[in-house]
N, C-alpha and C positions, 0 to 999 in steps of 0.2 A: 656305726647306723645314724647318726647325725649327720656325718659328713654325704652318706646317699641320700638322705632326706633333703640335704641342701643344694645337691646337684640336682635331684628332681625338681625342686621348687624351681631354680633357675632355667632349667631347661623348659619347664611350663611358663615360666614370665617370657622367654624368649620366643615360644609359640605365640603367646598371645599379642606379643609386641608384633611380632611379622603379621598376623592375622588381622591386626588394627591397619597397619600399612598397606597390604595387597587388597583389602575391602573397600579403599577410599577410593572414589571415582575425581581423579585429578585433572580430567580432560576441562576445558574451560567449553564454555557454550559458544557453539559456532554461528549461530544465528541463523538464517534463511538459507537454502540451497543456493538460490539465484536472488539475491538481494535488490538486483536493480530493474527496475522499470521506470515508464513515461507515463505521465497525467498531464493531459491538457485542462487547463484552468482558466476561468475567466474574470479572476478578482485577484488581488494581493491578499486577501483574507484566506481564501483557500489554500495558498501557498505556506501560510503560517498554521493553518490547521494541519497539512501536511508534515510541516516539522515538528509538531507533536506526534504524529502518527509513527514517523521514523525513529524519534526517541524513544517509544513503548514497544516497539515490534521488530528494529532491526532491518526493516526495509529502507532502501535508499530509492525515494522516488526522484525523477527528474523532472521537474515543474517546466511545461511548456506553457507560456503565457497568450493566451487569445487575446488580443487587442488591435488597435489600429496599426501601432508599430511594428508588430510583430508580422501582420498580414501586410503591410508596405514591402519590408524586406523580402518576404517570402515571393509579394509580385515581381519585385525586381531580378530574385533570382530565377525565378521560372519563367521571365520575359527573356532574360539571356539566354535560357536553354531553349527556346521556343515551345515552351508550355501554356496550355490554356490559364489565363488567369482570373477568369469569374469568382465571384465570390464563392461559389459552391466547390470549385477546385482548389481555391486556398484553403478552404474549410477540412476537405478531404486531407489535402498534401500535409496540413498541419497534424493532423491527428493519427499519420501513418504507422509510425512506431510506437505509438499510446497502447496502453495495457486498458484505459478508461478515460472516461472524461468526468469532471468533476465542475458542475456546472451551477449557476446559481440564477442566471437569466431566462427565463422560460421561452423565451422567443429565441435563443441560440440553441437551446434544447430542441425546438421544434425543429429549426433549420438542420440540426444533425439527424433526427430522425427522418426527414425529408430525404436525407443520403444514404439511408439503411443502416443507420444506428439504432440501438434501441434501449428504451427505458423498460426495464421489466422486473419488477420486485420478486415477483415469482419465480424468476430464472435464477437470481442472485440467492434467494431463499434454499432453491434445490442446489446450488453448488457450496454454500455455506451455512451448515446447520445452525450457526452461532448468529446469523443476520435476523434482526430482529424488523421485521416488515413495518409494525407499528411505529416504531423509530426510524424510519427511512427518512424524514425531510427534519430531524432534530436540529440539524445545523443549518438548515435551509439550504442546502445543496442536493443535486440530483447527479445519483451516478448513472453516467451514458455508456452503456456496452458497445464494445465494437462489433460490427459486421460479424456474422457466422464464421467465413473464411477466414479473419483475420489470426495470426500468430501474436498470443497474448502469454504474459507471466500468470498463468493460471492462480497460482499460489497468491502471487501479490494482491491479487483481486479478489480472493476468498479471503484474505487477511483483510485487507481494506475495508472490504462491504462489513463484515463482523465488525471492526473498530469504529466504524460510522457511525454504526447502531448501538454500541455499547457502553460501558460506563464511564469511557474516558471522554466520548464525545458529550454524554449527557452533562458532563463536570463542565466541559467547555461552553456549552450551550447556557448552562444556567452562571458561568462567569465570563460576560462579555468584556469584561477589563483586562483580561489575559491578551486580548490583542491590540491595548493601545500602545 
């Protein structure tokens, strides 16, 4: 009888061990489905902010800097291709592949709005329930959205807009020494 009880006990131990190993989730987190996207920025601090965003979300933003050097290089390229090189043409060309623009300069925001880009916190709120309109300017940045006909990485925009108004952004805003 002892032998039978011992075999039954060992059988249940083996079943319990198999149950523990079969129930484990051994798959690693794979991150976002499409982690790459492009963001146009107008200062270096914004690029640093995007580095924090990347670290916390897994998205991999390609940062395109809007500065005179970039615009000059783009103008040279467009001149070689016999394309227009007016400032409005350069601004549009710079943002062609972007998901959004993160701008701190109100005059540049106005230039992009004149080109058909939009600043619409209500639209961001409608695509991202985590977007907090009351925190929209917490980092001093404006999220400029692409024209309606543009193809964008919507998931990245949703994540970025929610992150830009969330707890991490509040922490960065209250600790400006992190950018020195």
